[in-house]
Every structure is written in C-alpha cells, then in structure tokens.
PAVEX-842726 format. One record per residue (C-alpha): residue number from 1; residue in one letter; x, y, z. Coordinates in nm, 4 decimals, decimal comma, always signed. Each point is the difference from the previous one (the first is absolute). Layout:
<nodes>
+-----+----+----------+----------+----------+
:   i : aa :        X :        Y :        Z :
+-----+----+----------+----------+----------+
: NUM :  A :        X :        Y :        Z :
...
+-----+----+----------+----------+----------+
</nodes>
This chain:
<nodes>
+-----+----+----------+----------+----------+
:   i : aa :        X :        Y :        Z :
+-----+----+----------+----------+----------+
:   1 :  A :  +0,0000 :  +0,0000 :  +0,0000 :
:   2 :  E :  +0,2837 :  +0,2390 :  +0,0862 :
:   3 :  L :  +0,1760 :  -0,0686 :  -0,3295 :
:   4 :  R :  -0,3211 :  +0,0546 :  -0,1971 :
:   5 :  L :  -0,0501 :  +0,3326 :  +0,1806 :
:   6 :  V :  +0,3541 :  +0,1177 :  -0,0774 :
:   7 :  Y :  -0,0295 :  -0,1138 :  -0,3612 :
:   8 :  S :  -0,3416 :  +0,1627 :  -0,0445 :
:   9 :  N :  +0,1260 :  +0,3282 :  +0,1436 :
:  10 :  V :  +0,3013 :  -0,0010 :  -0,2311 :
:  11 :  V :  -0,2073 :  -0,0716 :  -0,3107 :
:  12 :  A :  -0,2492 :  +0,2709 :  +0,0984 :
:  13 :  Q :  +0,2850 :  +0,2528 :  +0,0293 :
:  14 :  L :  +0,1377 :  -0,1051 :  -0,3377 :
:  15 :  V :  -0,3388 :  +0,0277 :  -0,1703 :
:  16 :  R :  -0,0445 :  +0,3532 :  +0,1346 :
:  17 :  A :  +0,3521 :  +0,1017 :  -0,1006 :
:  18 :  V :  -0,0222 :  -0,1430 :  -0,3528 :
:  19 :  N :  -0,3367 :  +0,1650 :  -0,0629 :
:  20 :  D :  +0,0960 :  +0,3386 :  +0,1437 :
:  21 :  P :  -0,0465 :  +0,2458 :  -0,2913 :
:  22 :  N :  +0,2564 :  +0,2339 :  +0,1566 :
:  23 :  A :  +0,2694 :  -0,2642 :  +0,0363 :
:  24 :  S :  +0,3391 :  +0,0545 :  -0,1605 :
:  25 :  N :  +0,1795 :  -0,2605 :  -0,2095 :
:  26 :  R :  +0,2258 :  -0,0893 :  +0,2913 :
:  27 :  P :  -0,0483 :  -0,3711 :  +0,0646 :
:  28 :  I :  -0,1611 :  -0,1382 :  +0,3137 :
:  29 :  V :  +0,2504 :  -0,2287 :  +0,1714 :
:  30 :  L :  -0,1167 :  -0,2889 :  +0,2160 :
:  31 :  Y :  +0,2264 :  -0,2355 :  +0,1942 :
:  32 :  L :  -0,0990 :  -0,3540 :  +0,1043 :
:  33 :  D :  +0,2309 :  -0,2040 :  +0,2211 :
:  34 :  G :  -0,0365 :  -0,3649 :  +0,0907 :
:  35 :  T :  +0,1582 :  -0,3428 :  -0,0111 :
:  36 :  S :  +0,0214 :  -0,1914 :  -0,3278 :
:  37 :  G :  -0,3236 :  -0,1555 :  -0,1170 :
:  38 :  V :  -0,2383 :  +0,2171 :  +0,2005 :
:  39 :  G :  -0,1650 :  +0,1410 :  -0,3130 :
:  40 :  K :  +0,1551 :  +0,3428 :  -0,0575 :
:  41 :  T :  -0,0005 :  -0,0467 :  -0,3780 :
:  42 :  E :  -0,3596 :  -0,1217 :  +0,0065 :
:  43 :  I :  -0,1006 :  +0,3081 :  +0,1992 :
:  44 :  A :  +0,1686 :  +0,2169 :  -0,2649 :
:  45 :  K :  -0,1975 :  -0,1778 :  -0,2737 :
:  46 :  V :  -0,3255 :  +0,0513 :  +0,1895 :
:  47 :  I :  +0,0814 :  +0,3704 :  +0,0455 :
:  48 :  A :  +0,0588 :  +0,0265 :  -0,3761 :
:  49 :  S :  -0,3369 :  -0,1631 :  -0,0604 :
:  50 :  V :  -0,1814 :  +0,2256 :  +0,2468 :
:  51 :  L :  +0,1603 :  +0,3227 :  -0,1199 :
:  52 :  F :  +0,0149 :  -0,0602 :  -0,3741 :
:  53 :  E :  -0,2059 :  -0,3171 :  -0,0596 :
:  54 :  N :  +0,3050 :  -0,1637 :  -0,1545 :
:  55 :  Q :  +0,2462 :  -0,2017 :  +0,2054 :
:  56 :  D :  +0,1989 :  -0,0756 :  -0,3167 :
:  57 :  A :  +0,0972 :  +0,3681 :  -0,0104 :
:  58 :  L :  +0,2283 :  -0,0591 :  +0,2989 :
:  59 :  V :  +0,3628 :  +0,0495 :  -0,1079 :
:  60 :  N :  +0,2093 :  -0,2481 :  +0,2001 :
:  61 :  I :  +0,3485 :  +0,1369 :  +0,0729 :
:  62 :  Q :  +0,2484 :  -0,2226 :  +0,1837 :
:  63 :  M :  +0,1873 :  +0,2617 :  +0,2014 :
:  64 :  N :  +0,2434 :  -0,2570 :  +0,1445 :
:  65 :  R :  +0,1428 :  -0,0398 :  -0,3524 :
:  66 :  I :  +0,0878 :  +0,3693 :  -0,0184 :
:  67 :  N :  +0,3613 :  +0,0366 :  +0,1119 :
:  68 :  T :  +0,1256 :  +0,2746 :  -0,2324 :
:  69 :  T :  -0,1266 :  +0,3278 :  -0,1436 :
:  70 :  Q :  -0,0196 :  -0,1639 :  -0,3422 :
:  71 :  A :  -0,2113 :  -0,2800 :  +0,1456 :
:  72 :  F :  -0,2292 :  +0,2640 :  +0,1518 :
:  73 :  N :  -0,0534 :  +0,1493 :  -0,3453 :
:  74 :  D :  -0,0487 :  -0,3376 :  -0,1667 :
:  75 :  L :  -0,2145 :  -0,1748 :  +0,2619 :
:  76 :  F :  -0,1885 :  +0,2915 :  +0,1565 :
:  77 :  V :  -0,0211 :  +0,2996 :  -0,2316 :
:  78 :  R :  -0,0318 :  -0,1775 :  -0,3342 :
:  79 :  P :  -0,2948 :  -0,2301 :  +0,0932 :
:  80 :  L :  -0,1906 :  +0,2959 :  +0,1448 :
:  81 :  I :  +0,0566 :  +0,2092 :  -0,3141 :
:  82 :  Q :  -0,1257 :  -0,2916 :  -0,2093 :
:  83 :  S :  -0,3063 :  -0,0363 :  +0,2233 :
:  84 :  I :  -0,0829 :  +0,3712 :  -0,0329 :
:  85 :  R :  +0,0322 :  -0,0175 :  -0,3785 :
:  86 :  T :  -0,2542 :  -0,2824 :  +0,0038 :
:  87 :  N :  -0,2341 :  +0,1747 :  +0,2436 :
:  88 :  S :  +0,0477 :  +0,3681 :  +0,0791 :
:  89 :  Q :  -0,2948 :  +0,0155 :  +0,2443 :
:  90 :  Y :  +0,1657 :  -0,1724 :  +0,2944 :
:  91 :  V :  +0,2955 :  -0,2095 :  +0,1084 :
:  92 :  I :  +0,0231 :  -0,2435 :  +0,2892 :
:  93 :  A :  +0,3261 :  -0,1756 :  +0,0845 :
:  94 :  L :  +0,1095 :  -0,2639 :  +0,2482 :
:  95 :  L :  +0,3451 :  +0,0860 :  +0,1371 :
:  96 :  D :  +0,0725 :  -0,3479 :  +0,1310 :
:  97 :  E :  +0,2708 :  -0,0294 :  +0,2686 :
:  98 :  L :  +0,0742 :  +0,3729 :  +0,0027 :
:  99 :  P :  +0,2327 :  -0,0195 :  +0,3055 :
: 100 :  R :  +0,2301 :  -0,2367 :  -0,1956 :
: 101 :  A :  +0,0691 :  +0,2431 :  -0,2843 :
: 102 :  G :  +0,3765 :  +0,0645 :  -0,0004 :
: 103 :  V :  +0,0269 :  -0,1515 :  +0,3462 :
: 104 :  D :  +0,3531 :  -0,1362 :  -0,0580 :
: 105 :  D :  +0,1477 :  +0,3474 :  -0,0553 :
: 106 :  P :  -0,1116 :  +0,2933 :  +0,2206 :
: 107 :  L :  +0,0991 :  +0,2529 :  -0,2680 :
: 108 :  V :  -0,2022 :  -0,1779 :  -0,2679 :
: 109 :  Q :  -0,2916 :  -0,0399 :  +0,2403 :
: 110 :  A :  +0,0059 :  +0,3733 :  +0,0747 :
: 111 :  S :  +0,0174 :  +0,0808 :  -0,3727 :
: 112 :  I :  -0,2989 :  -0,2232 :  -0,0785 :
: 113 :  Q :  -0,2019 :  +0,1518 :  +0,2829 :
: 114 :  N :  +0,0891 :  +0,3526 :  -0,1155 :
: 115 :  N :  -0,1115 :  -0,0851 :  -0,3535 :
: 116 :  L :  -0,3268 :  -0,1365 :  +0,1362 :
: 117 :  L :  -0,0464 :  +0,3121 :  +0,2137 :
: 118 :  S :  +0,0443 :  +0,2218 :  -0,3060 :
: 119 :  I :  -0,2663 :  -0,1949 :  -0,1894 :
: 120 :  I :  -0,2417 :  +0,0230 :  +0,2955 :
: 121 :  D :  +0,0635 :  +0,3714 :  +0,0578 :
: 122 :  E :  -0,0059 :  +0,1101 :  -0,3634 :
: 123 :  G :  -0,2639 :  -0,2390 :  -0,1308 :
: 124 :  T :  +0,2152 :  -0,0786 :  -0,3026 :
: 125 :  L :  +0,2185 :  -0,2825 :  -0,1279 :
: 126 :  P :  +0,3444 :  +0,1039 :  -0,1249 :
: 127 :  P :  +0,1017 :  -0,0560 :  -0,3635 :
: 128 :  I :  +0,2238 :  -0,3019 :  -0,0376 :
: 129 :  E :  +0,2743 :  -0,0723 :  -0,2489 :
: 130 :  G :  -0,1116 :  -0,2037 :  -0,2956 :
: 131 :  E :  -0,3648 :  +0,1117 :  +0,0178 :
: 132 :  Y :  -0,1372 :  +0,1056 :  -0,3399 :
: 133 :  R :  -0,3315 :  +0,1168 :  -0,1425 :
: 134 :  V :  -0,1314 :  +0,0322 :  -0,3551 :
: 135 :  V :  -0,1026 :  +0,3594 :  -0,0787 :
: 136 :  N :  -0,1300 :  +0,0872 :  -0,3469 :
: 137 :  G :  +0,1535 :  -0,3148 :  -0,1386 :
: 138 :  R :  +0,3401 :  +0,0707 :  +0,1554 :
: 139 :  T :  +0,1629 :  -0,1853 :  +0,2888 :
: 140 :  V :  +0,1232 :  +0,2445 :  +0,2622 :
: 141 :  A :  +0,1608 :  -0,0456 :  +0,3409 :
: 142 :  V :  -0,2200 :  +0,0737 :  +0,3006 :
: 143 :  V :  +0,1650 :  +0,2770 :  +0,2022 :
: 144 :  E :  -0,2974 :  +0,1233 :  +0,2024 :
: 145 :  P :  -0,1399 :  -0,1526 :  +0,3190 :
: 146 :  T :  -0,3247 :  -0,1959 :  -0,0138 :
: 147 :  S :  -0,2753 :  +0,1373 :  +0,2240 :
: 148 :  L :  -0,1797 :  -0,2484 :  +0,2205 :
: 149 :  P :  -0,3795 :  -0,0102 :  -0,0363 :
: 150 :  R :  -0,1988 :  +0,1793 :  +0,2705 :
: 151 :  A :  -0,1174 :  -0,3411 :  +0,1247 :
: 152 :  S :  +0,3336 :  -0,1637 :  +0,0865 :
: 153 :  V :  +0,0500 :  -0,2528 :  +0,2789 :
: 154 :  F :  +0,3228 :  -0,1699 :  +0,1111 :
: 155 :  I :  -0,0549 :  -0,2988 :  +0,2301 :
: 156 :  A :  +0,3314 :  -0,0898 :  +0,1614 :
: 157 :  T :  +0,0500 :  -0,3227 :  +0,1912 :
: 158 :  G :  +0,2657 :  -0,1356 :  +0,2291 :
: 159 :  N :  +0,0883 :  -0,2675 :  +0,2508 :
: 160 :  M :  +0,1854 :  +0,2113 :  +0,2543 :
: 161 :  I :  -0,1790 :  -0,1576 :  +0,2931 :
: 162 :  I :  +0,2117 :  -0,3133 :  -0,0518 :
: 163 :  D :  +0,3127 :  +0,2119 :  +0,0531 :
: 164 :  V :  -0,1001 :  +0,0687 :  +0,3608 :
: 165 :  I :  -0,1089 :  -0,3571 :  +0,0863 :
: 166 :  K :  +0,2986 :  -0,2060 :  +0,1101 :
: 167 :  N :  +0,0330 :  -0,3577 :  -0,1339 :
: 168 :  S :  -0,3132 :  +0,0379 :  -0,2114 :
: 169 :  S :  +0,1255 :  -0,2544 :  -0,2544 :
: 170 :  N :  -0,0137 :  -0,2753 :  +0,2657 :
: 171 :  M :  -0,3516 :  +0,0831 :  +0,1216 :
: 172 :  T :  -0,3178 :  -0,1895 :  -0,0666 :
: 173 :  H :  -0,2928 :  +0,1913 :  -0,1515 :
: 174 :  Q :  -0,1629 :  +0,0331 :  +0,3421 :
: 175 :  E :  +0,3221 :  +0,1222 :  +0,1619 :
: 176 :  L :  +0,0491 :  +0,2558 :  -0,2760 :
: 177 :  S :  -0,3593 :  +0,1193 :  +0,0364 :
: 178 :  R :  +0,0502 :  +0,0501 :  +0,3735 :
: 179 :  S :  +0,3237 :  +0,1900 :  -0,0627 :
: 180 :  V :  -0,1694 :  +0,2247 :  -0,2560 :
: 181 :  A :  -0,2767 :  +0,0722 :  +0,2500 :
: 182 :  E :  +0,2609 :  +0,0847 :  +0,2657 :
: 183 :  V :  +0,1799 :  +0,2402 :  -0,2346 :
: 184 :  K :  -0,3311 :  +0,1682 :  -0,0667 :
: 185 :  R :  -0,0661 :  +0,0430 :  +0,3731 :
: 186 :  N :  +0,3473 :  +0,1380 :  +0,0621 :
: 187 :  S :  +0,0977 :  +0,1611 :  -0,3308 :
: 188 :  T :  +0,2911 :  +0,2172 :  +0,1167 :
: 189 :  E :  +0,2693 :  -0,2122 :  -0,1668 :
: 190 :  Y :  -0,2055 :  -0,0404 :  -0,3187 :
: 191 :  D :  -0,0715 :  +0,3739 :  -0,0177 :
: 192 :  H :  +0,3711 :  +0,0751 :  +0,0417 :
: 193 :  H :  +0,0878 :  -0,2449 :  -0,2794 :
: 194 :  Y :  -0,2750 :  +0,1473 :  -0,2219 :
: 195 :  E :  +0,1426 :  +0,3498 :  +0,0484 :
: 196 :  E :  +0,3586 :  -0,1192 :  -0,0473 :
: 197 :  I :  -0,0715 :  -0,1716 :  -0,3323 :
: 198 :  F :  -0,2041 :  +0,2767 :  -0,1587 :
: 199 :  G :  +0,1391 :  +0,3136 :  +0,1632 :
: 200 :  A :  -0,1932 :  +0,3152 :  +0,0844 :
: 201 :  P :  -0,0572 :  +0,1344 :  -0,3553 :
: 202 :  L :  -0,1612 :  -0,3190 :  -0,1343 :
: 203 :  L :  -0,1910 :  -0,0564 :  +0,3248 :
: 204 :  G :  -0,1491 :  +0,3446 :  -0,0454 :
: 205 :  R :  -0,1322 :  -0,1019 :  -0,3421 :
: 206 :  L :  -0,1421 :  -0,3268 :  +0,1274 :
: 207 :  G :  -0,1989 :  +0,2136 :  +0,2436 :
: 208 :  E :  -0,2771 :  -0,1088 :  +0,2310 :
: 209 :  I :  -0,1540 :  -0,2466 :  -0,2459 :
: 210 :  G :  +0,3317 :  -0,1796 :  -0,0384 :
: 211 :  K :  +0,0657 :  -0,0136 :  +0,3717 :
: 212 :  H :  -0,3518 :  -0,1128 :  +0,0794 :
: 213 :  T :  +0,0153 :  -0,2918 :  -0,2365 :
: 214 :  S :  +0,3052 :  -0,1430 :  +0,1748 :
: 215 :  E :  -0,2686 :  -0,1576 :  +0,2236 :
: 216 :  L :  -0,0530 :  -0,2512 :  -0,2797 :
: 217 :  Q :  +0,3140 :  -0,1732 :  +0,1301 :
: 218 :  S :  -0,2366 :  -0,1988 :  +0,2247 :
: 219 :  L :  -0,1597 :  -0,1780 :  -0,2957 :
: 220 :  D :  +0,0351 :  -0,3779 :  +0,0045 :
+-----+----+----------+----------+----------+
</nodes>
C-alpha cells in the first residue's frame, strides 16, 4: 500500500508537470533506486504509458556503459536526437544505472555529470561530431544544439542501496529485504552515499521528486 501511494503521488506530479502549458523545455528528472529485479524498468515503462500512451517510446540508455565523453555522445546524446527527429512532441528516456556512469574515473564521472547538468539546465542536446542532416538536397554537418521537446522526462535508476548493505551478495532474499527495510528506517548512510555520488549540483536538479522516489528502494 505504501509503495502504491508513493508511486501514485509521483505519477500525479509527472502528469501535472508534463501538461503544464507554462513549462519550459527543461526535462523533468526522476530517480528510482532499488535492488536488482525490483521492477524499476517496468515502472519506467508504465510511466511512459501513462504519460504518453506509448511505452515503446522509452529510450533505454545504459549509463553504466558510458565511461568517456565520446561514449556519452554516442550512447546518450545521439539516441535522444534520433528519438526527437522521430517524434518532436515529447521524449522520455530511461537512464539506467546512472550512478555507474564513469564510476571508474572520478574526472570522467564529473565530466559526464556536468554534461548531463548542461542538458538539464539548457533544455538542449549538444551537436555531436559526425551528425549530418539533408537540407535542400545537400548533406550538411549539424552544428547547432537540438532543443528538447517541452514534454521531456528522464527516469534515472540506480542500485546504490546495495553499496551501503554489507555482505549483500551472501544474503538470502529475506535477509536482503530486511536489510533494505533497515536502511529505509535509518537512511543516514544511504543519504550520505546518495549525495556523495551525485554531488550538490545534480542533486539540485533531481529535486524533491527525485529525492522522494528514493523510497521505492523498499520494493521487493
């Protein structure tokens, strides 16, 4: 019942935000955290269906595969540009395993997060090398940013709760569920880890919706 309430509240906020006629083209960013297999991707698909009546519109981006700036352009920016060219009315993307993007190199991780911050703040996708468009029968390089549609939603997911549960790999499902519940009751260590991974600027963009949905970590 608690999970359904949290989920319903989140969807209601998203519906209002997406349908706000005064909204800018800055994307709404939502963060879902939970152990593997709890259904974060399925929730993202349902949100796509509720908001846009099309779960197939969800652009699935594997953030844990992004370990360089070039990979960010190829695996993040390019698929979103292609999605917008197909449908300029809205874009909805799953940023799967966001905390793992560039995790092996703090400098790369910071660069990726800064690039993501720029996209969120400016509501545009940067031009990328090798991107071309046909104009009046001529092929020309794309040198201008691509504006995000007014209805843009980024659903980021992660599994950071496992990072603060010791020996989780040796636990049974019931033991892991109890540990998740304990972290939820006493979330100080999780909150610190959450802030450490994302840093203040990105946390500020996740906002209250993003923080609120961290309660979905209790899903099992």
